[in-house]
A tleap script that builds the chain and sets N, CA, C and O, in Angstrom:
source leaprc.protein.ff14SB
mol = sequence {
  NMET GLU THR PRO ARG LEU THR LEU ARG VAL
  ASP PHE GLY ARG GLY ARG GLY LEU GLY PRO
  GLY GLN GLY ARG LEU LEU GLU ALA ILE GLU
  LYS THR GLY SER ILE SER GLN ALA GLY ARG
  ALA LEU GLY MET SER TYR ARG ARG ALA TRP
  LEU LEU VAL ASP ASP MET ASN ASN CYS PHE
  ARG ASP ALA VAL ILE SER ALA GLN PRO GLY
  GLY ALA HIE GLY GLY GLY ALA THR ARG ARG
  ARG SER ALA SER CASN
}
set mol.1.N position { -0.940 -15.021 -28.409 }
set mol.1.CA position { -2.183 -15.041 -29.154 }
set mol.1.C position { -2.203 -13.869 -30.135 }
set mol.1.O position { -1.913 -12.731 -29.767 }
set mol.2.N position { -2.546 -14.166 -31.383 }
set mol.2.CA position { -2.614 -13.129 -32.401 }
set mol.2.C position { -3.869 -12.289 -32.237 }
set mol.2.O position { -4.890 -12.755 -31.730 }
set mol.3.N position { -3.770 -11.051 -32.673 }
set mol.3.CA position { -4.913 -10.151 -32.650 }
set mol.3.C position { -5.891 -10.566 -33.743 }
set mol.3.O position { -5.482 -10.765 -34.887 }
set mol.4.N position { -7.157 -10.699 -33.421 }
set mol.4.CA position { -8.139 -11.058 -34.450 }
set mol.4.C position { -8.195 -9.979 -35.529 }
set mol.4.O position { -8.016 -8.795 -35.243 }
set mol.5.N position { -8.440 -10.391 -36.754 }
set mol.5.CA position { -8.572 -9.441 -37.851 }
set mol.5.C position { -9.649 -9.918 -38.805 }
set mol.5.O position { -9.930 -11.112 -38.904 }
set mol.6.N position { -10.230 -8.995 -39.483 }
set mol.6.CA position { -11.278 -9.279 -40.442 }
set mol.6.C position { -10.703 -9.139 -41.843 }
set mol.6.O position { -10.071 -8.131 -42.160 }
set mol.7.N position { -10.917 -10.137 -42.675 }
set mol.7.CA position { -10.518 -10.046 -44.071 }
set mol.7.C position { -11.749 -10.254 -44.929 }
set mol.7.O position { -12.700 -10.923 -44.524 }
set mol.8.N position { -11.721 -9.682 -46.104 }
set mol.8.CA position { -12.860 -9.741 -47.009 }
set mol.8.C position { -12.442 -10.424 -48.302 }
set mol.8.O position { -11.381 -10.132 -48.854 }
set mol.9.N position { -13.259 -11.311 -48.768 }
set mol.9.CA position { -13.043 -11.981 -50.043 }
set mol.9.C position { -14.367 -11.966 -50.794 }
set mol.9.O position { -15.422 -12.247 -50.225 }
set mol.10.N position { -14.300 -11.637 -52.068 }
set mol.10.CA position { -15.475 -11.633 -52.926 }
set mol.10.C position { -15.309 -12.771 -53.921 }
set mol.10.O position { -14.357 -12.776 -54.702 }
set mol.11.N position { -16.220 -13.731 -53.905 }
set mol.11.CA position { -16.165 -14.863 -54.819 }
set mol.11.C position { -17.117 -14.634 -55.987 }
set mol.11.O position { -18.275 -14.258 -55.803 }
set mol.12.N position { -16.603 -14.869 -57.195 }
set mol.12.CA position { -17.386 -14.704 -58.413 }
set mol.12.C position { -17.824 -16.035 -59.003 }
set mol.12.O position { -18.443 -16.062 -60.067 }
set mol.13.N position { -17.515 -17.133 -58.335 }
set mol.13.CA position { -17.848 -18.450 -58.862 }
set mol.13.C position { -16.745 -18.982 -59.754 }
set mol.13.O position { -15.833 -18.245 -60.130 }
set mol.14.N position { -16.826 -20.249 -60.090 }
set mol.14.CA position { -15.845 -20.921 -60.954 }
set mol.14.C position { -14.408 -20.674 -60.507 }
set mol.14.O position { -13.513 -20.506 -61.336 }
set mol.15.N position { -14.192 -20.655 -59.188 }
set mol.15.CA position { -12.838 -20.499 -58.668 }
set mol.15.C position { -12.259 -19.105 -58.788 }
set mol.15.O position { -11.058 -18.916 -58.595 }
set mol.16.N position { -13.081 -18.138 -59.101 }
set mol.16.CA position { -12.616 -16.757 -59.255 }
set mol.16.C position { -13.061 -15.925 -58.071 }
set mol.16.O position { -14.188 -16.051 -57.591 }
set mol.17.N position { -12.158 -15.069 -57.603 }
set mol.17.CA position { -12.504 -14.184 -56.506 }
set mol.17.C position { -11.418 -13.169 -56.261 }
set mol.17.O position { -10.318 -13.262 -56.805 }
set mol.18.N position { -11.743 -12.201 -55.437 }
set mol.18.CA position { -10.787 -11.170 -55.032 }
set mol.18.C position { -10.652 -11.218 -53.523 }
set mol.18.O position { -11.646 -11.201 -52.796 }
set mol.19.N position { -9.426 -11.277 -53.065 }
set mol.19.CA position { -9.172 -11.327 -51.639 }
set mol.19.C position { -8.146 -10.294 -51.223 }
set mol.19.O position { -7.760 -9.439 -52.020 }
set mol.20.N position { -7.707 -10.369 -49.985 }
set mol.20.CA position { -6.783 -9.366 -49.464 }
set mol.20.C position { -5.444 -9.326 -50.197 }
set mol.20.O position { -4.832 -8.262 -50.295 }
set mol.21.N position { -4.983 -10.458 -50.711 }
set mol.21.CA position { -3.718 -10.476 -51.452 }
set mol.21.C position { -3.785 -9.655 -52.726 }
set mol.21.O position { -2.862 -8.906 -53.046 }
set mol.22.N position { -4.887 -9.802 -53.449 }
set mol.22.CA position { -5.062 -9.014 -54.666 }
set mol.22.C position { -5.184 -7.530 -54.335 }
set mol.22.O position { -4.675 -6.682 -55.069 }
set mol.23.N position { -5.858 -7.217 -53.230 }
set mol.23.CA position { -5.979 -5.816 -52.804 }
set mol.23.C position { -4.618 -5.203 -52.498 }
set mol.23.O position { -4.330 -4.073 -52.891 }
set mol.24.N position { -3.780 -5.969 -51.785 }
set mol.24.CA position { -2.423 -5.482 -51.495 }
set mol.24.C position { -1.617 -5.314 -52.779 }
set mol.24.O position { -0.852 -4.359 -52.913 }
set mol.25.N position { -1.785 -6.237 -53.720 }
set mol.25.CA position { -1.071 -6.129 -54.991 }
set mol.25.C position { -1.524 -4.894 -55.761 }
set mol.25.O position { -0.686 -4.177 -56.308 }
set mol.26.N position { -2.819 -4.629 -55.815 }
set mol.26.CA position { -3.315 -3.422 -56.496 }
set mol.26.C position { -2.728 -2.156 -55.878 }
set mol.26.O position { -2.319 -1.242 -56.594 }
set mol.27.N position { -2.689 -2.106 -54.554 }
set mol.27.CA position { -2.121 -0.939 -53.875 }
set mol.27.C position { -0.635 -0.790 -54.199 }
set mol.27.O position { -0.154 0.318 -54.433 }
set mol.28.N position { 0.082 -1.901 -54.212 }
set mol.28.CA position { 1.518 -1.851 -54.497 }
set mol.28.C position { 1.780 -1.441 -55.943 }
set mol.28.O position { 2.737 -0.714 -56.210 }
set mol.29.N position { 0.946 -1.895 -56.881 }
set mol.29.CA position { 1.100 -1.488 -58.282 }
set mol.29.C position { 0.847 0.008 -58.413 }
set mol.29.O position { 1.566 0.709 -59.126 }
set mol.30.N position { -0.175 0.488 -57.723 }
set mol.30.CA position { -0.475 1.921 -57.769 }
set mol.30.C position { 0.695 2.739 -57.206 }
set mol.30.O position { 1.025 3.802 -57.731 }
set mol.31.N position { 1.310 2.241 -56.149 }
set mol.31.CA position { 2.421 2.954 -55.504 }
set mol.31.C position { 3.696 2.911 -56.344 }
set mol.31.O position { 4.384 3.921 -56.485 }
set mol.32.N position { 4.013 1.722 -56.908 }
set mol.32.CA position { 5.280 1.560 -57.623 }
set mol.32.C position { 5.183 1.812 -59.119 }
set mol.32.O position { 6.186 2.137 -59.755 }
set mol.33.N position { 3.985 1.667 -59.694 }
set mol.33.CA position { 3.825 1.807 -61.133 }
set mol.33.C position { 4.358 0.625 -61.911 }
set mol.33.O position { 4.601 0.736 -63.112 }
set mol.34.N position { 4.546 -0.514 -61.244 }
set mol.34.CA position { 5.156 -1.669 -61.884 }
set mol.34.C position { 4.649 -2.963 -61.242 }
set mol.34.O position { 4.580 -3.077 -60.019 }
set mol.35.N position { 4.295 -3.933 -62.090 }
set mol.35.CA position { 3.882 -5.236 -61.580 }
set mol.35.C position { 5.062 -5.937 -60.926 }
set mol.35.O position { 4.921 -6.517 -59.849 }
set mol.36.N position { 6.227 -5.887 -61.568 }
set mol.36.CA position { 7.392 -6.588 -61.010 }
set mol.36.C position { 7.847 -5.972 -59.694 }
set mol.36.O position { 8.166 -6.702 -58.756 }
set mol.37.N position { 7.884 -4.646 -59.604 }
set mol.37.CA position { 8.280 -4.000 -58.346 }
set mol.37.C position { 7.260 -4.258 -57.249 }
set mol.37.O position { 7.627 -4.458 -56.091 }
set mol.38.N position { 5.982 -4.254 -57.609 }
set mol.38.CA position { 4.934 -4.533 -56.625 }
set mol.38.C position { 5.069 -5.961 -56.112 }
set mol.38.O position { 4.965 -6.206 -54.910 }
set mol.39.N position { 5.301 -6.903 -57.025 }
set mol.39.CA position { 5.494 -8.290 -56.618 }
set mol.39.C position { 6.675 -8.450 -55.679 }
set mol.39.O position { 6.571 -9.127 -54.656 }
set mol.40.N position { 7.804 -7.827 -56.021 }
set mol.40.CA position { 8.991 -7.894 -55.153 }
set mol.40.C position { 8.704 -7.306 -53.782 }
set mol.40.O position { 9.120 -7.859 -52.764 }
set mol.41.N position { 7.996 -6.188 -53.755 }
set mol.41.CA position { 7.676 -5.538 -52.478 }
set mol.41.C position { 6.826 -6.446 -51.587 }
set mol.41.O position { 6.889 -6.357 -50.360 }
set mol.42.N position { 6.033 -7.318 -52.210 }
set mol.42.CA position { 5.162 -8.222 -51.467 }
set mol.42.C position { 5.765 -9.617 -51.315 }
set mol.42.O position { 5.122 -10.519 -50.777 }
set mol.43.N position { 7.003 -9.793 -51.790 }
set mol.43.CA position { 7.681 -11.079 -51.640 }
set mol.43.C position { 7.169 -12.164 -52.575 }
set mol.43.O position { 7.220 -13.347 -52.237 }
set mol.44.N position { 6.674 -11.774 -53.750 }
set mol.44.CA position { 6.204 -12.777 -54.707 }
set mol.44.C position { 6.947 -12.609 -56.024 }
set mol.44.O position { 7.501 -11.547 -56.308 }
set mol.45.N position { 6.951 -13.656 -56.812 }
set mol.45.CA position { 7.615 -13.609 -58.109 }
set mol.45.C position { 6.804 -12.746 -59.080 }
set mol.45.O position { 5.615 -12.498 -58.880 }
set mol.46.N position { 7.492 -12.297 -60.141 }
set mol.46.CA position { 6.798 -11.540 -61.172 }
set mol.46.C position { 5.690 -12.400 -61.776 }
set mol.46.O position { 4.585 -11.914 -62.018 }
set mol.47.N position { 5.985 -13.670 -62.017 }
set mol.47.CA position { 4.984 -14.560 -62.615 }
set mol.47.C position { 3.728 -14.650 -61.746 }
set mol.47.O position { 2.611 -14.581 -62.259 }
set mol.48.N position { 3.910 -14.803 -60.442 }
set mol.48.CA position { 2.761 -14.886 -59.530 }
set mol.48.C position { 1.961 -13.583 -59.566 }
set mol.48.O position { 0.731 -13.605 -59.629 }
set mol.49.N position { 2.666 -12.448 -59.526 }
set mol.49.CA position { 1.994 -11.145 -59.570 }
set mol.49.C position { 1.242 -10.980 -60.892 }
set mol.49.O position { 0.103 -10.514 -60.910 }
set mol.50.N position { 1.890 -11.366 -62.003 }
set mol.50.CA position { 1.259 -11.225 -63.308 }
set mol.50.C position { 0.024 -12.108 -63.412 }
set mol.50.O position { -0.996 -11.684 -63.954 }
set mol.51.N position { 0.105 -13.337 -62.896 }
set mol.51.CA position { -1.062 -14.232 -62.935 }
set mol.51.C position { -2.220 -13.673 -62.111 }
set mol.51.O position { -3.377 -13.798 -62.512 }
set mol.52.N position { -1.922 -13.061 -60.969 }
set mol.52.CA position { -2.980 -12.442 -60.162 }
set mol.52.C position { -3.609 -11.270 -60.900 }
set mol.52.O position { -4.830 -11.111 -60.887 }
set mol.53.N position { -2.781 -10.445 -61.547 }
set mol.53.CA position { -3.294 -9.309 -62.327 }
set mol.53.C position { -4.163 -9.819 -63.469 }
set mol.53.O position { -5.249 -9.290 -63.707 }
set mol.54.N position { -3.694 -10.841 -64.177 }
set mol.54.CA position { -4.463 -11.409 -65.280 }
set mol.54.C position { -5.811 -11.938 -64.793 }
set mol.54.O position { -6.834 -11.733 -65.447 }
set mol.55.N position { -5.813 -12.613 -63.652 }
set mol.55.CA position { -7.062 -13.130 -63.094 }
set mol.55.C position { -8.006 -11.988 -62.722 }
set mol.55.O position { -9.204 -12.057 -62.996 }
set mol.56.N position { -7.467 -10.936 -62.097 }
set mol.56.CA position { -8.315 -9.791 -61.743 }
set mol.56.C position { -8.879 -9.130 -62.994 }
set mol.56.O position { -10.054 -8.765 -63.026 }
set mol.57.N position { -8.050 -8.974 -64.024 }
set mol.57.CA position { -8.525 -8.355 -65.265 }
set mol.57.C position { -9.626 -9.179 -65.916 }
set mol.57.O position { -10.509 -8.625 -66.571 }
set mol.58.N position { -9.584 -10.502 -65.743 }
set mol.58.CA position { -10.606 -11.363 -66.332 }
set mol.58.C position { -11.881 -11.450 -65.491 }
set mol.58.O position { -12.885 -11.991 -65.955 }
set mol.59.N position { -11.857 -10.933 -64.277 }
set mol.59.CA position { -13.039 -10.958 -63.411 }
set mol.59.C position { -14.018 -9.841 -63.739 }
set mol.59.O position { -15.187 -9.910 -63.359 }
set mol.60.N position { -13.558 -8.822 -64.433 }
set mol.60.CA position { -14.383 -7.647 -64.686 }
set mol.60.C position { -14.495 -7.377 -66.180 }
set mol.60.O position { -13.669 -7.841 -66.966 }
set mol.61.N position { -15.508 -6.633 -66.561 }
set mol.61.CA position { -15.716 -6.265 -67.959 }
set mol.61.C position { -14.535 -5.450 -68.480 }
set mol.61.O position { -14.057 -5.690 -69.589 }
set mol.62.N position { -14.063 -4.489 -67.687 }
set mol.62.CA position { -12.913 -3.657 -68.058 }
set mol.62.C position { -11.708 -4.076 -67.235 }
set mol.62.O position { -11.850 -4.498 -66.088 }
set mol.63.N position { -10.523 -3.961 -67.819 }
set mol.63.CA position { -9.292 -4.341 -67.127 }
set mol.63.C position { -9.086 -3.488 -65.878 }
set mol.63.O position { -9.366 -2.289 -65.879 }
set mol.64.N position { -8.601 -4.111 -64.827 }
set mol.64.CA position { -8.301 -3.421 -63.569 }
set mol.64.C position { -6.916 -2.776 -63.645 }
set mol.64.O position { -6.704 -1.678 -63.130 }
set mol.65.N position { -5.983 -3.468 -64.290 }
set mol.65.CA position { -4.611 -2.994 -64.449 }
set mol.65.C position { -4.294 -2.920 -65.928 }
set mol.65.O position { -4.551 -3.862 -66.678 }
set mol.66.N position { -3.734 -1.797 -66.344 }
set mol.66.CA position { -3.278 -1.622 -67.706 }
set mol.66.C position { -1.755 -1.645 -67.677 }
set mol.66.O position { -1.139 -0.822 -67.001 }
set mol.67.N position { -1.141 -2.577 -68.403 }
set mol.67.CA position { 0.317 -2.731 -68.365 }
set mol.67.C position { 0.923 -2.459 -69.729 }
set mol.67.O position { 0.351 -2.798 -70.765 }
set mol.68.N position { 2.096 -1.837 -69.705 }
set mol.68.CA position { 2.889 -1.604 -70.899 }
set mol.68.C position { 4.160 -2.423 -70.779 }
set mol.68.O position { 4.799 -2.401 -69.726 }
set mol.69.N position { 4.551 -3.147 -71.827 }
set mol.69.CA position { 5.770 -3.949 -71.738 }
set mol.69.C position { 6.991 -3.074 -71.457 }
set mol.69.O position { 7.041 -1.907 -71.846 }
set mol.70.N position { 7.965 -3.657 -70.779 }
set mol.70.CA position { 9.211 -2.947 -70.483 }
set mol.70.C position { 10.045 -2.771 -71.737 }
set mol.70.O position { 9.568 -2.970 -72.854 }
set mol.71.N position { 11.284 -2.399 -71.537 }
set mol.71.CA position { 12.172 -2.180 -72.666 }
set mol.71.C position { 12.884 -0.855 -72.495 }
set mol.71.O position { 13.101 -0.400 -71.372 }
set mol.72.N position { 13.245 -0.239 -73.594 }
set mol.72.CA position { 14.023 1.003 -73.563 }
set mol.72.C position { 13.310 2.128 -72.813 }
set mol.72.O position { 13.956 2.966 -72.185 }
set mol.73.N position { 11.995 2.144 -72.878 }
set mol.73.CA position { 11.244 3.211 -72.219 }
set mol.73.C position { 10.708 2.802 -70.854 }
set mol.73.O position { 9.970 3.571 -70.236 }
set mol.74.N position { 11.052 1.628 -70.372 }
set mol.74.CA position { 10.742 1.224 -69.007 }
set mol.74.C position { 9.418 0.555 -68.744 }
set mol.74.O position { 9.260 -0.057 -67.688 }
set mol.75.N position { 8.464 0.635 -69.637 }
set mol.75.CA position { 7.173 0.002 -69.405 }
set mol.75.C position { 6.474 0.569 -68.190 }
set mol.75.O position { 6.694 1.725 -67.830 }
set mol.76.N position { 5.630 -0.233 -67.550 }
set mol.76.CA position { 4.932 0.203 -66.352 }
set mol.76.C position { 3.526 -0.340 -66.307 }
set mol.76.O position { 3.045 -0.958 -67.256 }
set mol.77.N position { 2.876 -0.097 -65.184 }
set mol.77.CA position { 1.505 -0.561 -64.993 }
set mol.77.C position { 0.749 0.506 -64.221 }
set mol.77.O position { 1.300 1.155 -63.332 }
set mol.78.N position { -0.507 0.679 -64.566 }
set mol.78.CA position { -1.349 1.635 -63.858 }
set mol.78.C position { -2.668 0.985 -63.523 }
set mol.78.O position { -3.166 0.125 -64.250 }
set mol.79.N position { -3.225 1.414 -62.401 }
set mol.79.CA position { -4.536 0.933 -61.984 }
set mol.79.C position { -5.572 1.712 -62.749 }
set mol.79.O position { -5.558 2.943 -62.745 }
set mol.80.N position { -6.470 1.010 -63.406 }
set mol.80.CA position { -7.515 1.659 -64.185 }
set mol.80.C position { -8.671 1.986 -63.260 }
set mol.80.O position { -9.028 1.187 -62.394 }
set mol.81.N position { -9.230 3.111 -63.436 }
set mol.81.CA position { -10.368 3.544 -62.617 }
set mol.81.C position { -11.600 3.647 -63.496 }
set mol.81.O position { -11.514 4.024 -64.665 }
set mol.82.N position { -12.727 3.314 -62.932 }
set mol.82.CA position { -13.971 3.405 -63.693 }
set mol.82.C position { -14.389 4.865 -63.810 }
set mol.82.O position { -13.891 5.724 -63.084 }
set mol.83.N position { -15.293 5.130 -64.717 }
set mol.83.CA position { -15.772 6.496 -64.933 }
set mol.83.C position { -16.436 7.060 -63.700 }
set mol.83.O position { -16.485 8.279 -63.536 }
set mol.84.N position { -16.945 6.217 -62.834 }
set mol.84.CA position { -17.637 6.701 -61.637 }
set mol.84.C position { -16.680 7.092 -60.517 }
set mol.84.O position { -17.098 7.736 -59.555 }
set mol.85.N position { -15.379 6.710 -60.623 }
set mol.85.CA position { -14.417 7.060 -59.565 }
set mol.85.C position { -13.872 8.400 -59.785 }
set mol.85.O position { -13.048 8.868 -59.000 }
savepdb mol mol.pdb
quit
């Protein structure tokens, strides 16, 4: 028997919401500084990770993740914090 656990999901309507998967992805992006590395660490494709980031960014007035394209300088992603944090 598995140990019971509590998970939290916030629904914004129209099929939009934030759940534990997005929370884990945000933490992994903060730790690795990269959407692709965070996705790999969580066993998901870059495309899946990018689509989740895009959905999260569209749920809020300000972007949650700010990404720079890769290339010669490596690109990267950072978690954006609100002025109140």
